[in-house]
C-alpha positions as a Markdown table, in Angstrom:
| # | Residue | x | y | z |
|---|---|---|---|---|
| 1 | Unk | 94.2 | 103.2 | 96.1 |
| 2 | Unk | 94.5 | 100.9 | 99.2 |
| 3 | Unk | 96.9 | 98.0 | 98.9 |
| 4 | Unk | 96.5 | 94.8 | 100.9 |
| 5 | Unk | 99.9 | 93.3 | 101.5 |
| 6 | Unk | 99.8 | 89.6 | 100.8 |
| 7 | Unk | 103.5 | 88.6 | 101.0 |
| 8 | Unk | 107.1 | 89.1 | 100.1 |
| 9 | Unk | 109.9 | 86.6 | 99.1 |
| 10 | Unk | 111.6 | 85.7 | 102.3 |
| 11 | Unk | 114.7 | 84.5 | 100.4 |
| 12 | Unk | 115.8 | 87.9 | 99.1 |
| 13 | Unk | 116.8 | 89.7 | 102.2 |
| 14 | Unk | 116.3 | 93.4 | 102.8 |
| 15 | Unk | 117.4 | 94.8 | 99.4 |
| 16 | Unk | 114.2 | 94.4 | 97.4 |
| 17 | Unk | 112.0 | 91.4 | 97.0 |
| 18 | Unk | 109.2 | 90.0 | 94.8 |
| 19 | Unk | 106.1 | 91.2 | 96.5 |
| 20 | Unk | 102.3 | 90.6 | 96.1 |
| 21 | Unk | 99.5 | 93.1 | 97.0 |
| 22 | Unk | 95.8 | 93.3 | 96.1 |
| 23 | Unk | 94.3 | 96.7 | 95.3 |
| 24 | Unk | 91.2 | 96.7 | 97.5 |
| 25 | Unk | 89.5 | 99.3 | 95.4 |
| 26 | Unk | 89.8 | 97.4 | 92.1 |
| 27 | Unk | 90.7 | 93.8 | 93.2 |
| 28 | Unk | 93.7 | 94.0 | 90.8 |
| 29 | Unk | 96.8 | 92.1 | 91.7 |
| 30 | Unk | 99.9 | 94.3 | 92.1 |
| 31 | Unk | 103.2 | 92.5 | 91.6 |
| 32 | Unk | 106.8 | 93.5 | 92.2 |
| 33 | Unk | 109.2 | 91.1 | 90.5 |
| 34 | Unk | 112.5 | 90.8 | 88.7 |
| 35 | Unk | 112.9 | 92.6 | 85.4 |
| 36 | Unk | 112.8 | 90.0 | 82.7 |
| 37 | Unk | 116.0 | 89.7 | 80.7 |
| 38 | Unk | 116.1 | 90.3 | 76.9 |
| 39 | Unk | 115.9 | 86.6 | 76.1 |
| 40 | Unk | 112.7 | 86.2 | 78.1 |
| 41 | Unk | 111.2 | 89.3 | 76.7 |
| 42 | Unk | 111.9 | 88.1 | 73.1 |
| 43 | Unk | 110.4 | 84.7 | 73.8 |
| 44 | Unk | 107.3 | 86.5 | 75.1 |
| 45 | Unk | 107.1 | 88.5 | 71.9 |
| 46 | Unk | 107.5 | 85.3 | 69.8 |
| 47 | Unk | 104.6 | 83.7 | 71.7 |
| 48 | Unk | 102.1 | 86.6 | 71.4 |
| 49 | Unk | 98.5 | 85.6 | 71.7 |
| 50 | Unk | 96.7 | 84.9 | 68.4 |
| 51 | Unk | 95.1 | 88.0 | 66.9 |
| 52 | Unk | 97.3 | 90.4 | 68.9 |
| 53 | Unk | 100.2 | 92.5 | 67.6 |
| 54 | Unk | 103.6 | 91.3 | 68.3 |
| 55 | Unk | 105.6 | 93.2 | 70.8 |
| 56 | Unk | 105.3 | 94.5 | 74.3 |
| 57 | Unk | 103.4 | 97.8 | 74.4 |
| 58 | Unk | 105.2 | 100.8 | 76.0 |
| 59 | Unk | 102.7 | 100.9 | 78.9 |
| 60 | Unk | 103.4 | 97.2 | 79.8 |
| 61 | Unk | 106.3 | 95.1 | 80.9 |
| 62 | Unk | 107.3 | 91.5 | 81.5 |
| 63 | Unk | 108.4 | 90.5 | 85.0 |
| 64 | Unk | 109.8 | 87.3 | 86.3 |
| 65 | Unk | 108.2 | 86.0 | 89.5 |
| 66 | Unk | 109.8 | 83.1 | 91.4 |
| 67 | Unk | 107.9 | 79.8 | 91.2 |
| 68 | Unk | 108.3 | 79.2 | 94.9 |
| 69 | Unk | 106.0 | 82.2 | 95.4 |
| 70 | Unk | 103.1 | 80.7 | 93.6 |
| 71 | Unk | 101.3 | 80.1 | 96.9 |
| 72 | Unk | 101.4 | 83.9 | 97.5 |
| 73 | Unk | 99.8 | 84.4 | 94.1 |
| 74 | Unk | 97.0 | 81.9 | 95.0 |
| 75 | Unk | 96.4 | 83.8 | 98.3 |
| 76 | Unk | 96.3 | 87.1 | 96.4 |
| 77 | Unk | 93.8 | 85.7 | 93.9 |
| 78 | Unk | 91.6 | 84.5 | 96.7 |
| 79 | Unk | 91.8 | 87.9 | 98.4 |
| 80 | Unk | 91.0 | 89.7 | 95.1 |
| 81 | Unk | 87.9 | 87.5 | 94.6 |
| 82 | Unk | 86.8 | 88.3 | 98.2 |
| 83 | Unk | 87.3 | 92.0 | 97.6 |
| 84 | Unk | 85.3 | 91.9 | 94.4 |
| 85 | Unk | 82.2 | 90.5 | 96.1 |
């Protein structure tokens, strides 16, 4: 797996930061973010998509990604689309 670094949150210093990459083999977005707190996780469970079981499967998680990094997600989406072509 080759990861294309898109960007990192410049506001979090050197001790860990929300980060965005694109897997150039699959065009998947790879995100590092903050672990969602229990309240956020519960709200996600309460708002499960219609037709889906409630809950967060053991092989998935919920992360919180800062809104000011939305431009990085857009850039990553563009890079993923280019890689998929």
